[in-house]
C-alpha positions, 0 to 999 in steps of 0.5 A: 777495250782496246789495247795498245801496241806495247801492251799488244806485243808483251801478250803475244810474246807471253803467249809464245813462251807458255806455247814453248814450255808446255811443248818442251814439257810435252817432250821432256815427259815423252822422253821421261816415260819412253826410258821408263817404259822402254820405249824406242829412242829416236837414235834406236829407230834410226840406227842405220844412219850415221856412225854416233858411237865412240870407240875403235871403227869397225868395218865388215867385209864379206865374200866367198874366198874361194881359192883365195889369193892374193887379190882377196888379201889385198882388199882385206888390207883396203877394208882394214885401212877404213877402220879400227877393226875389221870383220870378215864374213866367210859365206857357206858352202850351201850359200856359195852352190845356190849362187855360183856353183859348187867352190873348190875349197870347203867352208872349214879350208876357206875359215883357215885361209881368212883367220890366217890373214894379217889384217883381219880382226874376226871371222864370221862363219856361215855368212849369207851371200846377200846382205839382208836387213835381218843380218844388216840389223845383227851386224849394226847391233850385235858385231857394232859394225860402223860400215859394210865394205865391198870392192868397186866390182858390182856383185850381182845376185842371180836375179840380177839385183844388187847385193849390197843395196840394203848397205848402200840405202843405209849409208854405211856402205864404202867401197875400195879398188878391186885388185885387178890381173887376179880372180877365183875364176881366172886362176880356175881358167888357168888350171882348166887350160892345163887339164885341156892340154893335158888331156888333148894327147897332142905332142906338140900343144903339150910340148908348147904347154909351158910357155902358154901357161906362163903366158896365161899367167903373166897376162897374155893368151893368145886365143883370146887376144886373137878374138878366141874364147880361150879359157873362158876368162879374161886376160890376166892383168897382174902388174907387179909394184915395188909399192904393193910388196911394201904394203904387204911387207912387215917391215921389220926384221929379226932381233940380234938374238932372234931364234930364225926359222927357215922353210922354202917351197913354191907355194903355188896355190896357196892353201890351207895346208901351207897355212897349217904348215906356216903356223906351226914353223912360225911356233918354233921360233920368233921369225919365221922366214919363207923362201919361194922358189922361182917358175923355173926352179918350180918347173924344173921339179914339179913339171912343165905346167908348174907353177899356176902362179908367178913367182910375184903372186905366190910371193904377194900371198905368202906375205899376207899370212900372219904367221910370216914374217919375211920372204926370199923372193926367188930363193935358190932350191940348195939352202947352202952354208954361206945362205944359212950364215947371211940369214942367220938360220937357226933351224930349216924345216920341211913339212911331211906332207909336200908336193916333193918328198923324193930329196932324200932319194937323191945325190944332190939332196937341197937340205944336205948343209942344215942336215950335216949343220944338225939343224934341220927338222921334219914337221907334221904336216897339220893338213893332207892338203896340196897344190896337187889336191886343188887341182884335182879337185877342179879336174873331178867337176871341170865342167861345172868350173867351166859353165861358171868361168864361162858365165863369168867372162860376160860381167868381167868384161863389163867391168873391165869396159865401164870401170872408172879410177878407184883411189888405192891407199 
């Protein structure tokens, strides 16, 4: 029996509705069974997709953080700005040896340095050099990481592959601007330059070394500019700006009744020994003021080959430390009564482990004023590490570091040739 058009349309519509209900019922049943028996859900299977959960955005950044400097600190500052909580992975000594050669600073010292950076919320020890699928799963599920962060400079494994390829493929990778003008390779190069000039035995070279080192520290290496090999590293192009200092500063002064602690020094090659004495000093009061001596003052009192890092570089490293509230950039060598009054200093401290502990033997003791006022105290240094300790490590293994620097020079050259503008916050 034939059906008219209206009857046919109603039959088709009824069939579609029945099919829709059937499919919907199957999906609902499957979901309930999956929930009951613990089958993986779609959101679990595709856990590498875009962020779904509510709550704080947690970002992850890893690194060797060997010879930690203000460039590392600025990278961590930028990474922290991309989320609410920053988790930092510190690569193990063994992984660094395999991928880059021996580290200058051991893991426990690097952990002290990273933990002290004021933008860091949590630290993971013994992180792998490359982000494996297993470790990435651990980051996303155990540490609740939303994004993995790295600089715009390439990070390649010994086989030439990208260390962050998996994170990029998962769509959970974000990039920040590299801080130009400094790198661990560059700092090692500066020290190797000092070692070569000292070892040359040439009195003329030794006499001129101060200016040569200062040129290298400020971004002018004549050998490299003339086409020579220099130290095997690119010229340092550190360009200090007031904006960078503001970014690193706390922006808050002491309260009217604050107990202000003052400690001064060169803080050259800012290291774990510096961090630990600053931590102890901060515990003595409410506000820690740190005086950083000028390059000329450091050279006069420590020798022509010092400082390795210039005043602005040293200031940024100290400002990044969570125990420091304020710095005096270019602090005087002598702590005068007028200075104590100007900054309302309650206590002047000095560590037991220091590059210069002979000030007691000279007539012009730089701490004479606070001593006479009864506000000077020598405090026990938690670590027996100084700038000289770091330099001696380089000297003891200088051939390995020289080879590493020469290898790194090629990747540095490619980065600068191919780099494009990346916005800095």
